[in-house]
C-alpha positions as CSV (number, residue, x, y, z in Angstrom):
1,X,26.2,-13.8,6.4
2,X,25.8,-11.6,9.4
3,X,23.1,-9.5,11.1
4,X,24.2,-6.5,9.0
5,X,23.5,-8.4,5.8
6,X,20.0,-9.2,6.9
7,X,19.4,-5.6,8.0
8,X,20.6,-4.3,4.6
9,X,18.4,-6.8,2.8
10,X,15.4,-5.8,4.8
11,X,16.1,-2.1,4.3
12,X,16.5,-2.6,0.5
13,X,13.2,-4.5,0.3
14,X,11.5,-1.7,2.3
15,X,12.9,0.9,-0.2
16,X,11.8,-1.1,-3.3
17,X,8.2,-1.6,-2.1
18,X,5.4,0.7,-1.0
19,X,4.6,0.5,2.7
20,X,1.5,-1.6,2.3
21,X,3.1,-4.2,0.0
22,X,6.2,-4.3,2.2
23,X,4.0,-5.1,5.3
24,X,2.0,-7.7,3.3
25,X,5.2,-9.4,2.1
26,X,6.7,-9.3,5.6
27,X,3.5,-10.8,7.1
28,X,3.6,-13.6,4.4
29,X,7.3,-14.3,4.9
30,X,7.0,-14.5,8.7
31,X,3.5,-16.2,8.9
32,X,5.0,-19.5,10.0
33,X,6.9,-17.9,12.8
34,X,4.4,-15.3,14.1
35,X,1.3,-15.6,16.2
36,X,-0.8,-14.6,13.2
37,X,-2.8,-17.5,11.8
38,X,-3.3,-18.1,8.0
39,X,-7.0,-17.2,8.5
40,X,-5.9,-13.9,10.3
41,X,-3.6,-13.2,7.4
42,X,-6.2,-13.8,4.7
43,X,-8.7,-11.6,6.6
44,X,-6.2,-8.8,7.0
45,X,-5.2,-8.7,3.3
46,X,-8.3,-10.1,1.4
47,X,-9.5,-6.8,0.1
48,X,-6.1,-5.6,-1.2
49,X,-4.0,-8.6,-2.5
50,X,-4.4,-12.0,-4.1
51,X,-3.4,-14.4,-1.3
52,X,-3.9,-17.6,-3.3
53,X,-0.3,-18.8,-3.0
54,X,0.3,-17.6,0.6
55,X,0.6,-20.2,3.3
56,X,2.4,-23.3,4.2
57,X,3.4,-25.4,1.2
58,X,1.8,-23.1,-1.4
59,X,4.9,-22.6,-3.4
60,X,5.4,-26.3,-3.7
61,X,1.8,-26.8,-4.7
62,X,2.1,-24.2,-7.4
63,X,5.3,-25.8,-8.7
64,X,3.7,-29.3,-8.8
65,X,0.5,-27.9,-10.5
66,X,2.4,-26.2,-13.3
67,X,4.6,-29.3,-14.1
């Protein structure tokens, strides 16, 4: 994998999603590494998307819950 692979993947994701959903997904993916807090994220997107499974460990919690 090189930086071109990541750029191609990012561009393909951008093409596949509308602009708002792309930004929402990017915010969710980078939440752990950005200055945005989980509360900031939830406030920003609460009116538009279901943020129930966004945040640290949420995927693992979902997986355990459904077992």
